[in-house]
C-alpha positions in Angstrom: -6.6 9.2 16.1 -5.3 10.1 19.5 -8.2 8.3 21.2 -7.1 5.1 19.6 -3.5 5.5 20.9 -2.1 5.8 17.4 -0.1 9.0 17.7 2.9 9.8 15.5 5.8 11.7 17.0 5.4 15.4 16.5 8.6 15.6 14.5 11.1 13.4 12.7 13.7 13.5 9.9 11.0 11.8 7.7 7.3 11.7 7.9 7.2 8.2 6.5 9.8 5.5 6.1 8.6 2.7 3.7 10.1 -0.7 3.8 8.9 -2.9 0.9 8.7 -3.6 -2.8 8.8 -1.6 -5.9 7.9 -3.0 -9.3 7.5 -2.3 -13.0 4.0 -3.0 -14.2 3.1 -4.2 -17.7 -0.6 -3.1 -17.9 -2.5 -5.2 -20.4 -6.1 -4.1 -20.9 -8.3 -6.8 -22.4 -11.8 -6.7 -23.7 -12.5 -10.2 -22.3 -10.4 -12.3 -19.9 -8.3 -14.8 -21.9 -9.2 -18.4 -22.0 -6.7 -21.3 -22.1 -4.9 -21.7 -25.4 -6.3 -18.5 -26.9 -5.0 -15.4 -28.5 -6.4 -11.9 -28.6 -5.3 -8.3 -29.2 -4.8 -6.0 -26.2 -7.2 -3.0 -26.0 -4.3 -1.0 -24.4 -0.7 -1.6 -23.1 1.4 0.5 -20.8 4.6 0.0 -18.9 4.6 1.9 -15.6 6.3 2.0 -12.2 4.4 0.4 -9.3 4.7 -1.7 -6.2 2.8 -1.5 -2.9 5.1 0.6 -0.7 6.6 2.5 -3.6 3.3 3.7 -4.9 2.1 4.7 -1.4 5.3 6.7 -0.9 4.9 8.5 -4.2 1.3 9.5 -3.2 2.5 10.7 0.2 5.4 12.7 -1.2 3.1 14.4 -3.8 0.8 15.3 -0.9 3.5 17.2 0.9 5.0 14.5 3.2 8.8 13.7 3.5 9.4 10.1 2.6 12.2 7.6 2.2 12.2 4.3 0.5 14.0 1.2 1.9 14.0 -1.6 -0.6 16.0 -3.1 -3.4 16.1 -2.4 -7.1 17.3 -4.7 -9.9 19.7 -3.3 -12.4 19.0 -2.7 -16.0 16.3 -0.5 -17.6 13.4 -1.7 -15.4 15.3 -1.1 -12.2 16.3 2.4 -13.4 12.7 3.2 -14.4 11.5 2.2 -10.9 14.2 4.1 -9.0 13.8 7.2 -11.2 10.1 7.3 -10.7 10.5 7.5 -6.9 13.4 10.0 -7.1 11.5 12.2 -9.6 8.6 12.3 -7.2 10.9 13.5 -4.4 11.1 10.2 -2.5 14.6 9.7 -0.9 16.0 6.5 -2.5 19.6 6.9 -1.3 19.1 4.1 1.3 17.9 1.6 -1.4 20.6 -0.7 -2.9 20.7 -2.0 -6.4 21.3 -5.7 -6.9 23.8 -6.1 -9.8 23.0 -8.8 -12.3 19.4 -9.2 -10.9 16.2 -8.3 -12.7 13.9 -5.8 -11.1 10.5 -7.0 -9.8 7.9 -6.9 -12.6 4.2 -7.7 -12.9 2.0 -8.5 -15.8 -1.4 -7.0 -15.0 -4.5 -8.0 -16.9 -7.1 -5.2 -16.7 -10.7 -5.9 -17.7 -11.8 -3.1 -19.9 -15.4 -3.3 -18.8 -15.0 -3.2 -15.1 -11.5 -2.0 -14.5 -10.8 -5.0 -12.2 -7.3 -6.5 -12.6 -5.4 -9.8 -12.2 -1.8 -9.6 -11.3 1.0 -12.0 -12.4 4.1 -11.1 -10.4 7.8 -12.0 -10.8 10.3 -11.2 -8.0 13.8 -12.8 -8.1 14.8 -14.2 -4.7 18.0 -12.1 -4.8 16.0 -8.9 -4.4 15.1 -9.8 -0.8 16.1 -7.0 1.6 18.3 -8.4 4.3 18.0 -7.4 8.0 21.7 -6.2 8.0 20.8 -3.7 5.3 18.4 -1.9 7.6 19.4 1.2 9.6 17.7 1.3 13.0 18.4 5.1 13.3 16.7 5.7 9.9 13.6 3.6 10.8 13.2 5.4 14.1 13.6 8.8 12.4 10.2 8.4 10.9 6.8 9.6 12.2 5.2 6.6 10.6 6.6 3.3 9.3 4.8 1.6 6.3 5.7 -2.0 5.4 4.4 -4.6 3.1 6.0 -7.7 4.5 7.4 -9.3 1.3 10.8 -9.5 3.0 9.5 -11.0 6.1 12.5 -10.7 8.5 13.3 -7.2 7.4 9.7 -6.0 7.7 9.3 -7.6 11.1 12.6 -6.2 12.4 11.8 -2.7 11.2 8.3 -2.9 12.7 9.7 -4.0 16.0 12.2 -1.1 16.1 9.4 1.3 15.2 7.1 -0.1 17.9 9.8 0.1 20.5 10.3 3.8 19.6 6.6 4.7 19.8 6.3 5.1 16.0 3.0 3.9 14.5 3.3 1.0 12.0 0.9 0.6 9.1 1.0 -2.6 7.0 -0.1 -3.6 3.5 0.1 -7.4 3.2 -1.5 -9.9 0.8 -0.7 -13.3 -0.6 2.8 -14.6 -0.6 3.9 -13.0 2.7 5.7 -15.3 5.2 5.1 -15.0 8.9 2.1 -12.7 8.4 0.6 -13.2 11.8 3.9 -12.2 13.5 4.1 -9.1 11.5 0.4 -8.1 12.1 1.0 -8.5 15.8 3.5 -5.6 15.6 1.2 -3.4 13.6 -0.9 -0.4 14.9 -3.2 -0.1 11.8 -3.9 -3.4 10.2 -5.6 -2.7 6.8 -6.3 -5.7 4.6 -8.2 -6.3 1.5 -11.4 -8.4 1.8 -10.2 -11.4 -0.1 -7.0 -11.7 1.9 -8.6 -10.9 5.2 -11.2 -13.6 4.7 -8.7 -16.1 3.5 -6.4 -15.4 6.5 -9.2 -15.8 9.0 -11.0 -18.7 7.3 -14.4 -17.0 6.9 -16.4 -15.3 4.2 -18.1 -13.0 6.6 -16.4 -9.6 6.9 -17.6 -8.9 10.5 -16.4 -12.3 11.6 -13.1 -11.7 9.9 -12.8 -8.4 11.7 -13.4 -10.1 15.0 -10.8 -12.7 14.3 -8.2 -10.1 13.2 -8.7 -8.1 16.4 -8.0 -11.3 18.4 -5.1 -12.2 16.2 -3.3 -8.8 16.2 -4.5 -6.8 19.2 -4.1 -3.8 17.0 -5.8 -0.5 18.0 -7.3 -0.3 14.5 -8.3 -3.2 12.2 -9.8 -2.4 8.8 -10.9 -4.4 5.8 -11.2 -2.6 2.4 -14.2 -3.5 0.3 -13.4 -2.0 -3.1 -16.3 0.2 -4.4 -18.2 -0.5 -1.2 -15.7 1.4 0.9 -14.2 0.2 4.2 -15.2 -1.3 7.5 -13.0 -0.7 10.6 -13.0 -2.0 14.2 -11.6 -0.1 17.1 -12.1 -0.2 20.9 -15.0 2.1 20.4 -16.9 0.0 17.9 -17.3 -0.8 14.2 -17.3 1.9 11.6 -18.5 1.5 8.0 -17.5 4.2 5.6 -19.0 4.1 2.1 -17.0 4.3 -1.0 -17.5 6.9 -3.8 -19.2 6.3 -7.1 -16.8 6.7 -10.1 -16.4 5.1 -13.5 -13.5 2.7 -13.0 -10.8 2.2 -15.7 -8.2 0.4 -13.7 -8.1 -0.6 -10.1 -4.3 -1.2 -10.1 -2.8 0.5 -7.1 -6.1 1.5 -5.4 -5.1 -0.3 -2.2 -1.7 1.3 -2.2 -3.3 4.8 -2.5 -5.9 3.9 0.1 -3.1 3.2 2.6 -1.3 6.4 1.6 -4.6 8.3 2.3 -4.9 6.7 5.7 -1.3 7.6 6.6 -1.8 11.2 5.3 -4.7 11.6 7.7 -2.8 9.9 10.5 0.0 12.4 10.2 -2.4 15.3 10.3 -4.3 14.0 13.4 -7.6 13.8 11.5 -10.5 12.0 13.1 -10.8 8.4 12.0 -13.9 8.9 10.0 -12.5 11.8 7.9 -9.2 9.8 7.4 -11.1 6.8 6.0 -13.3 9.1 3.8 -10.1 10.7 2.4 -8.5 7.3 1.8 -11.7 6.1 0.0 -11.8 9.2 -2.2 -8.1 9.0 -3.1 -8.5 5.3 -4.0 -11.7 5.9 -6.0 -10.1 8.6 -8.1 -7.0 6.5 -8.7 -9.4 3.9 -10.3 -10.4 6.5 -13.0 -6.9 6.4 -14.5 -4.8 3.6 -15.8 -1.9 2.5 -13.6 -0.9 2.9 -10.0 1.4 6.0 -9.8 0.0 7.9 -12.8 -3.5 7.5 -11.2 -2.5 9.3 -7.9 -4.9 12.2 -7.3 -4.4 15.5 -5.6 -5.5 16.2 -2.0 -7.8 18.9 -3.4 -9.5 16.6 -5.9 -10.1 14.0 -3.1 -11.5 16.6 -0.9 -13.9 17.8 -3.6 -15.2 14.2 -4.0 -15.6 14.1 -0.2 -17.6 17.3 -0.4 -15.0 19.2 1.7 -14.7 23.0 1.1 
């Protein structure tokens, strides 16, 4: 994406530094969405590691990139499960502190058995917040790409500012519950938002109008809105690009957005053209939806390329 001015450094101690949350997901598959004051039997139940930045880093590490996670874990079995899932994947977690006496972030995710769509109920103790003084500027600027989710607003903004000053591209994954989102987006090179959040942030239901508003708001070289099964629409200084999604039979959409961003970063690191990068991100996200859970659903590069029709 050289033409856009989004060019990672040729080398660095890490390919990707991720600053953001990890979580343990309680995946509850339901035949029908519960109504108030009702009771029903779950169609399936799983406990799996997740979290936006954490899941993206696991995908990137599995695809051959060098990654480090900067965030906090709670103690107890859920914190250990989340930390171990990253470490077992090869993600460096040595810079991620554990908060003693604090529960790890968890989420109850209701997955509709018919469509695979999910609703997330999240719990994150305030004591898990990553402080700015826990960041290491040398570590952040040792990356080729910085990926942030913005839940710890000051830490995310500080890390993004350091990366920007060092010429390191910043990719962001933000949604509801993020403070100071406009300030963070203004320090981002690749703004990739889901349709619901993008339209809510810009006050319009029209995707093209939301793109225009985001370009004005962020001045980012690339602004993109993911559209679920419909793919993605992106705006750059050369125009608007629509890249269709891939047809799959969805089981669970949990983590699809995390894997999409990992796919984008993977292409960015390899200097792929924008169109191929977005197709790879679409394919990776689509294949994730064919399996239950975020991290267990991460596909291989080869499988994504087969879906793309690549040799």
